C-alpha positions as CSV (number, residue, x, y, z in Angstrom):
1,X,-42.2,-26.7,-76.5
2,X,-39.9,-26.1,-73.6
3,X,-41.1,-24.6,-70.4
4,X,-40.1,-21.1,-69.4
5,X,-37.5,-22.3,-66.9
6,X,-35.7,-24.2,-69.7
7,X,-36.1,-21.3,-72.1
8,X,-34.5,-18.9,-69.6
9,X,-31.5,-21.2,-69.5
10,X,-31.4,-21.0,-73.3
11,X,-31.5,-17.2,-73.0
12,X,-28.6,-17.3,-70.5
13,X,-26.5,-19.5,-72.7
14,X,-27.1,-17.3,-75.8
15,X,-26.2,-14.2,-73.9
16,X,-23.1,-15.8,-72.5
17,X,-22.1,-16.6,-76.1
18,X,-22.8,-13.1,-77.2
19,X,-20.8,-11.6,-74.4
20,X,-17.8,-13.9,-75.2
21,X,-17.9,-13.3,-78.9
22,X,-18.2,-9.5,-78.5
23,X,-15.3,-9.4,-76.1
24,X,-13.3,-11.4,-78.6
25,X,-14.4,-9.2,-81.4
26,X,-15.8,-12.1,-83.4
27,X,-18.7,-11.4,-85.8
28,X,-21.8,-13.5,-85.2
29,X,-25.4,-13.7,-86.2
30,X,-27.7,-13.6,-83.1
31,X,-30.4,-15.6,-84.9
32,X,-27.9,-18.4,-85.6
33,X,-26.8,-18.5,-82.0
34,X,-30.5,-18.9,-81.0
35,X,-31.1,-21.6,-83.6
36,X,-28.1,-23.6,-82.2
37,X,-29.9,-23.7,-78.8
38,X,-33.5,-24.3,-79.9
39,X,-35.1,-26.9,-82.0
40,X,-38.0,-24.6,-82.9
41,X,-38.2,-20.8,-83.0
42,X,-39.5,-19.3,-79.8
43,X,-40.8,-15.7,-79.4
44,X,-40.1,-15.6,-75.7
45,X,-36.4,-16.4,-76.2
46,X,-35.9,-14.2,-79.3
47,X,-37.7,-11.2,-77.7
48,X,-35.9,-11.5,-74.4
49,X,-32.5,-11.8,-76.0
50,X,-33.1,-8.8,-78.3
51,X,-34.7,-6.8,-75.5
52,X,-31.7,-7.4,-73.2
53,X,-29.2,-6.5,-75.9
54,X,-31.2,-3.4,-76.9
55,X,-31.4,-2.2,-73.3
56,X,-28.0,-3.5,-72.2
57,X,-26.5,-0.2,-71.2
58,X,-29.4,0.7,-69.0
59,X,-29.5,-2.8,-67.5
60,X,-25.8,-2.8,-66.7
61,X,-26.0,0.7,-65.2
62,X,-28.8,-0.4,-62.9
63,X,-26.9,-3.6,-62.0
64,X,-23.8,-1.6,-61.2
65,X,-25.8,0.7,-59.0
66,X,-26.6,-2.2,-56.7
67,X,-23.6,-4.5,-57.2
68,X,-21.4,-1.9,-55.4
69,X,-18.0,-3.7,-55.0
70,X,-18.7,-6.2,-57.9
71,X,-19.5,-4.2,-61.0
72,X,-20.9,-6.2,-64.0
73,X,-17.6,-6.2,-65.8
74,X,-16.0,-8.0,-62.9
75,X,-18.6,-10.8,-62.9
76,X,-18.0,-13.7,-65.2
77,X,-20.1,-13.8,-68.4
78,X,-22.5,-16.4,-67.1
79,X,-23.3,-14.3,-64.1
80,X,-23.6,-11.2,-66.3
81,X,-26.1,-13.0,-68.4
82,X,-28.1,-14.2,-65.3
83,X,-28.2,-10.7,-63.8
84,X,-29.1,-9.1,-67.2
85,X,-32.0,-11.5,-67.7
86,X,-33.3,-11.0,-64.1
87,X,-33.2,-7.2,-64.5
88,X,-34.8,-7.3,-67.9
89,X,-37.7,-9.4,-66.7
90,X,-38.2,-7.1,-63.7
91,X,-38.1,-3.9,-65.6
92,X,-39.3,-4.7,-69.1
93,X,-41.7,-7.5,-68.9
94,X,-45.0,-8.5,-67.2
95,X,-43.2,-11.4,-65.5
96,X,-44.2,-11.4,-61.8
97,X,-41.3,-10.1,-59.8
98,X,-41.1,-13.1,-57.5
99,X,-40.9,-15.3,-60.6
100,X,-38.2,-13.2,-62.3
101,X,-36.0,-13.2,-59.1
102,X,-36.6,-16.9,-58.3
103,X,-35.7,-18.0,-61.9
104,X,-32.5,-15.9,-61.9
105,X,-31.6,-17.4,-58.4
106,X,-32.2,-20.9,-59.6
107,X,-30.0,-20.4,-62.7
108,X,-27.3,-19.0,-60.5
109,X,-27.6,-22.0,-58.1
110,X,-27.0,-24.2,-61.2
111,X,-24.2,-22.2,-62.8
112,X,-22.5,-20.1,-60.1
113,X,-21.3,-20.5,-56.5
114,X,-23.3,-19.7,-53.4
115,X,-21.8,-16.2,-52.8
116,X,-22.7,-15.1,-56.3
117,X,-26.2,-16.6,-55.9
118,X,-26.8,-14.6,-52.7
119,X,-25.5,-11.4,-54.4
120,X,-27.8,-11.9,-57.4
121,X,-30.7,-12.4,-55.2
122,X,-29.9,-9.3,-53.2
123,X,-29.4,-7.1,-56.3
124,X,-32.6,-8.2,-57.9
125,X,-34.5,-7.8,-54.6
126,X,-33.2,-4.2,-54.2
127,X,-34.1,-3.4,-57.8
128,X,-37.6,-4.8,-57.3
129,X,-38.1,-2.8,-54.1
130,X,-36.9,0.4,-55.7
131,X,-39.4,-0.1,-58.6
132,X,-42.2,-0.8,-56.1
133,X,-41.3,2.2,-54.0
134,X,-41.4,4.5,-57.1
135,X,-44.9,3.4,-58.2
């Protein structure tokens, strides 16, 4: 069993594949994409990916609200996947906000450049504070 950090990386990779395949209008099976990345089925991965895809419009709209000069469609697919995962965990799961933000930032440090990492951190932090202010 992989730890959650590694599972989040799997989620990011599958989302990246989904975004590329959809843009290319290639038919795919989401369960097959997940199986390619995991040795054993994992509820956290499956539920997160399906939840992100089901709520994608809302997640992307929220991201665009805070990205300002860098809307989601201008980010590369890896960064889109990282932002979507971070927002999903903040808004739709019981993951502690500091963990959701930190995990997204760590993924970004591994797969993006420093400017994008700072932007992702700022966007997720703003979304977190907006959510807290509205409680």
